C-alpha positions as CSV (number, residue, x, y, z in Angstrom):
1,M,99.1,86.5,90.2
2,P,99.7,86.6,93.9
3,T,100.4,90.2,95.1
4,D,103.7,88.8,96.6
5,D,104.7,88.1,93.0
6,L,104.1,91.6,91.6
7,P,107.0,93.1,89.7
8,A,109.2,95.3,92.0
9,E,108.2,98.4,89.9
10,V,104.6,97.6,90.5
11,R,104.8,96.9,94.1
12,R,106.8,100.0,95.0
13,T,104.4,102.3,93.1
14,V,101.3,100.7,94.6
15,D,102.7,100.7,98.1
16,T,103.6,104.4,97.8
17,F,100.2,105.4,96.5
18,L,98.3,103.3,99.2
19,T,100.5,104.5,102.0
20,A,100.0,108.2,101.0
21,I,96.2,107.9,100.6
22,D,95.8,106.1,103.8
23,E,97.7,109.0,105.5
24,L,95.8,111.7,103.8
25,A,92.3,110.2,103.8
26,P,92.1,107.2,106.2
27,G,89.6,104.6,105.1
28,L,88.8,106.2,101.8
29,V,90.2,103.5,99.4
30,T,88.7,100.3,100.4
31,G,89.5,98.4,97.2
32,F,92.5,98.5,94.9
33,Y,93.0,96.4,91.7
34,L,95.5,96.1,89.0
35,V,94.4,95.7,85.4
36,G,96.2,96.0,82.0
37,S,99.4,94.4,81.3
38,V,100.3,93.6,85.0
39,A,97.0,91.6,85.3
40,L,97.6,89.8,81.8
41,G,101.0,88.8,82.8
42,D,102.7,90.9,80.2
43,F,104.4,93.7,82.2
44,H,107.6,95.2,80.7
45,P,108.8,98.3,82.6
46,G,111.3,99.1,80.0
47,G,111.5,98.9,76.2
48,P,112.5,100.8,73.0
49,G,111.4,104.4,72.5
50,R,110.7,107.4,74.8
51,G,107.6,109.3,75.9
52,R,104.6,108.3,74.0
53,L,106.6,106.4,71.5
54,S,107.8,103.9,74.1
55,T,106.9,100.2,74.2
56,A,107.2,100.2,78.0
57,S,104.1,99.0,80.0
58,D,102.1,101.3,82.3
59,I,100.8,100.4,85.7
60,D,97.0,100.4,85.4
61,F,94.8,100.5,88.4
62,I,91.1,100.7,89.7
63,A,90.8,102.2,93.1
64,V,87.4,101.8,94.9
65,T,85.7,104.0,97.5
66,D,82.6,103.3,99.5
67,R,80.9,106.6,98.4
68,R,81.1,109.1,95.5
69,A,83.3,112.2,96.2
70,R,82.7,115.5,94.6
71,A,85.4,116.8,92.2
72,D,86.0,119.7,94.7
73,S,86.0,117.6,97.8
74,R,88.8,117.0,100.3
75,E,88.7,113.3,99.3
76,V,89.6,114.1,95.7
77,A,92.2,116.5,96.8
78,A,93.7,113.8,98.8
79,L,93.6,111.4,95.9
80,A,95.3,114.0,93.7
81,E,98.0,114.5,96.3
82,A,98.6,110.8,96.8
83,H,98.9,110.3,93.1
84,A,101.3,113.3,92.8
85,R,103.5,112.0,95.5
86,T,103.7,108.6,93.8
87,V,104.5,109.8,90.4
88,A,107.1,112.4,91.7
89,R,109.0,109.5,93.4
90,F,108.4,106.9,90.5
91,P,107.7,108.8,87.3
92,R,108.0,105.7,85.2
93,P,106.1,103.4,84.4
94,H,103.1,105.7,84.1
95,F,100.6,105.1,87.0
96,D,97.2,105.3,85.3
97,G,93.7,104.4,86.4
98,A,90.3,105.5,87.7
99,V,88.7,105.9,91.1
100,L,85.2,104.1,91.2
101,T,82.7,103.2,93.7
102,W,81.6,99.7,94.4
103,S,78.2,100.5,92.8
104,D,80.1,101.7,89.7
105,L,81.7,98.3,89.4
106,T,78.2,96.8,89.2
107,A,76.6,99.5,87.0
108,G,79.3,99.2,84.3
109,P,81.0,101.7,82.1
110,Y,77.7,103.1,80.5
111,G,76.3,103.8,83.9
112,C,79.3,105.5,85.2
113,P,79.7,109.2,85.6
114,E,83.0,111.1,85.2
115,V,85.3,110.1,88.0
116,P,88.8,111.0,89.3
117,C,91.3,109.4,87.0
118,A,94.9,109.6,85.6
119,Q,96.2,109.2,82.1
120,E,99.9,109.1,81.3
121,S,100.5,109.9,85.1
122,R,98.3,113.2,84.8
123,F,95.5,113.2,87.4
124,V,92.2,114.9,86.9
125,P,89.4,115.2,89.4
126,A,86.7,114.3,86.8
127,G,87.2,112.3,83.6
128,R,86.5,109.2,81.7
129,F,89.9,107.5,81.2
130,G,89.5,103.8,81.4
131,I,85.7,103.9,81.8
132,N,85.0,101.5,79.0
133,P,84.1,97.8,78.5
134,V,87.8,96.7,78.2
135,T,88.8,97.9,81.6
136,F,85.6,96.4,83.3
137,C,86.1,93.1,81.6
138,E,89.8,93.0,82.5
139,L,88.9,93.7,86.1
140,A,86.2,91.0,86.2
141,W,88.2,88.3,84.4
142,H,91.8,89.0,85.2
143,G,92.1,91.8,87.9
144,I,94.5,91.4,90.7
145,A,93.3,92.3,94.2
146,V,95.8,94.4,96.1
147,R,93.2,95.5,98.6
148,G,89.6,94.3,99.0
149,P,87.8,91.1,97.9
150,Q,88.9,89.2,94.8
151,P,87.1,90.3,91.6
152,A,85.2,87.0,91.4
153,E,83.7,87.9,94.7
154,V,82.5,91.4,93.6
155,D,79.5,92.0,91.2
156,V,81.6,93.5,88.5
157,W,79.9,94.3,85.1
158,A,81.3,92.2,82.3
159,E,79.2,91.9,79.1
160,K,80.7,90.0,76.3
161,D,78.4,91.4,73.6
162,A,79.2,95.0,74.8
163,L,82.9,94.2,74.7
164,R,82.6,93.0,71.2
165,A,80.7,96.0,70.1
166,F,83.2,98.4,71.7
167,T,86.1,96.4,70.0
168,A,84.5,96.6,66.6
169,D,83.8,100.3,67.0
170,N,87.4,100.9,68.0
171,L,88.7,99.3,64.9
172,T,86.4,101.6,62.7
173,S,86.6,104.8,64.6
174,Y,90.3,104.6,65.7
175,W,92.4,102.1,64.0
176,R,91.2,102.4,60.4
177,P,91.6,106.2,60.4
178,W,95.0,105.7,62.2
179,W,96.1,103.4,59.4
180,Q,95.0,106.0,56.8
181,R,96.9,108.8,58.4
182,K,100.0,106.8,59.0
183,R,100.3,105.5,55.4
184,Q,100.5,109.1,54.1
185,P,104.0,110.0,53.0
186,R,104.1,113.0,55.3
187,P,107.3,113.8,57.5
188,L,105.7,113.0,60.8
189,S,104.0,109.9,59.7
190,L,107.2,108.6,58.0
191,A,109.2,109.4,61.2
192,I,106.8,107.6,63.4
193,G,106.5,104.7,61.1
194,L,110.3,104.1,61.3
195,T,110.3,103.8,65.2
196,E,110.4,100.5,67.0
197,W,107.2,101.5,68.8
198,F,105.3,101.5,65.5
199,P,105.0,97.8,64.9
200,V,104.5,97.0,68.6
201,W,101.6,99.4,68.9
202,A,100.0,98.6,65.5
203,V,100.7,94.9,64.9
204,L,100.1,93.6,68.5
205,G,97.4,96.2,69.2
206,V,95.2,95.2,66.4
207,S,95.9,91.5,66.9
208,R,94.6,91.8,70.5
209,L,91.3,93.3,69.0
210,H,91.2,90.4,66.5
211,Y,91.5,87.9,69.4
212,T,88.7,89.4,71.3
213,L,86.4,89.4,68.3
214,A,87.4,85.8,67.2
215,T,87.3,84.3,70.7
216,G,85.3,86.6,73.1
217,G,88.3,86.7,75.4
218,M,91.0,89.1,76.2
219,T,94.9,88.7,75.8
220,S,98.0,90.7,76.3
221,K,100.2,92.3,73.5
222,C,102.5,89.3,73.6
223,G,99.5,86.9,73.8
224,A,98.2,88.6,70.7
225,G,101.5,88.1,68.9
226,R,101.4,84.5,69.6
227,Y,97.8,84.3,68.5
228,A,98.6,86.2,65.3
229,R,101.4,83.9,64.4
230,K,99.1,81.0,64.5
231,T,96.2,82.8,62.8
232,F,97.6,84.7,60.0
233,D,99.4,83.6,56.8
234,T,103.1,83.0,57.1
235,R,103.7,86.1,54.8
236,W,103.0,88.1,57.9
237,H,105.2,86.2,60.3
238,P,108.3,88.5,59.9
239,V,106.5,91.5,61.1
240,I,104.8,89.6,64.0
241,E,108.0,88.1,65.0
242,E,109.7,91.5,65.1
243,S,106.8,93.0,67.1
244,L,107.1,90.2,69.6
245,F,110.9,90.7,69.9
246,L,110.5,94.4,70.4
247,R,107.7,94.0,73.0
248,S,109.4,91.3,75.0
249,G,112.8,92.8,75.0
250,G,114.1,89.8,73.1
251,A,112.4,87.0,75.3
252,E,110.1,86.2,72.4
253,G,110.1,86.4,68.6
254,R,113.2,87.5,66.7
255,R,114.7,90.3,64.7
256,R,113.5,90.1,61.1
257,Y,114.3,93.5,59.7
258,R,117.4,95.5,59.1
259,N,115.6,98.2,57.1
260,P,112.9,100.1,59.1
261,V,111.4,101.3,55.8
262,A,110.6,97.7,55.0
263,R,109.2,97.1,58.5
264,R,107.0,100.2,58.2
265,R,105.7,98.9,54.9
266,D,104.8,95.4,56.2
267,T,103.3,96.9,59.4
268,L,100.9,99.0,57.4
269,A,100.1,96.2,55.0
270,F,99.4,93.8,57.9
271,L,97.3,96.4,59.7
272,D,95.0,96.6,56.5
273,V,94.5,92.9,56.4
274,A,94.1,92.4,60.1
275,I,91.4,95.1,60.6
276,D,89.4,93.7,57.7
277,S,89.7,90.2,59.1
278,A,88.7,91.4,62.7
279,L,85.7,93.2,61.3
280,A,84.7,90.1,59.4
281,S,84.9,88.2,62.7
282,A,82.6,90.8,64.4
283,A,80.0,90.5,61.6
284,E,80.0,86.7,61.9
285,S,79.5,86.7,65.7
């Protein structure tokens, strides 16, 4: 995607941050890249739900510096101030990402120390948000250069075997326990299960991981919904179609449920099947 074609919400946020950091620390940020839903062509600035239970997209970034800055340095203070100015002016979508060096891009996530980063628009001077194979592979294969050379012109770590291993581990360490908790008939689990966020996060989230393990590539949430519709039995099409509809704001899929209890039931049942199927793909690869 050419930078001139960026969604307006993305362009204004990125321009605000880069203007601020260039004023506060001239020459510090020599590269700036967009990853996540923007890079994958699936950015939706609005959607059902609020706060953490919102289907809206974030603006995910990787900022690059020529040298490592200490957590207590003026450079990191400038990064924090530039980020604070940006989110104060544009609190939504969340502006999340990490600040790496060019050598970090080559070393990869497992050779990278704690770095300045932001999650849900909260900036910390040292952390590991986004320091994983998914972010690095998204940058290498799909990243949008706002400042600096194109990702293909940079030696960015991107190892398919490590991405597969990370994805399989995510299914066993996060998604399977998440499924087990959310299927319990407890008030909070029931309340979350009845939201529109629930099928978008679960059905499309696990379908993305299934896609990666089956194909070795990466796709967006809506791309995962299209893939799931082709891959899974027609029994699961209603909850897949509903998830696509909710994610895309009605541009794809269609409404299939009047009863959120039935939608929760089918979401949990699909999740169980999709996790097992994805792990079977991992074992075969």
